[in-house]
N, C-alpha and C positions, 0 to 999 in steps of 0.2 A: 217309895218307888222301888220296885224289885231291881236287882242287878240285871244287866243286859242278858247274861247267859241264863237267867231264870225266867225271862219274859216269854210270854206266848208269842207266836208269830204276829197276831193282831196287835199286841202291845208294842212290838218292835216296829211295825209299820207306822203306828200312831206316833211313836217317838221320832222316827225319821222324818215324818211329815211335819211335826212340830219344829224340829231342828232346821228344816229347810225354810220354814215360814213362821218365825217366832211371833207369838201373839202381840208382843210389844211393838212390832214393826208393822202390824196390819192396819192400824188406824192411829190418828192423832189422839193425844190425851183428851179426855172429856173435860170440856171447859164448863165450869159451874156458872149459874146465872149472874153472879157478881164479877165474872171474868177471870177468876183464879182457877188454877189447876195444880195438881200435885205431880211431882216427878222425882225419880231417884237421882241424886247427885253423886256421881262416881268419885269425884274428887273428895267430897266430904264423907262419902260412904254412909249416907243417910237420906231419908226422904225430906223434901223441901216443898213448901207452898210457894207457887210462883204467882204473883199478883198481876193484874192487867198491865201495870206499868213496868213489869219485869223484875220487881224487887223479889228477893228470895228469902224465905224464913224457914229455918229448921222446924220440924214438927215432931211431936211425940204422940203416942196413942194413949188417950185417957178415957176410960170407961167406954171403949169401943169407937171413939171419935178422934180424928186428928186435930190436935191443938198446937198452936205456936209454942215453941220451946223458948221462952223469953230469956232463959239463962244463957243460951247459945246463939244469940242473934248474929247474923253474918254482916260484917261491915265492909263495904267496898268503896 
């Protein structure tokens, strides 16, 4: 992304529109058929898989797919 002072007027308008209504706040996370979804955990600073029961599992990207990171399972 270009620096603000290097943006065209159209790019600036688009940036301001996005900041006013961030895409992450526009809709609920997409729930997969098995009831799980993925979200970013700000406390852990990483993406987690959230199961239907609410369990949270850290994930890693392997060959373009999210997989559970069994080395760093969250215990609660």
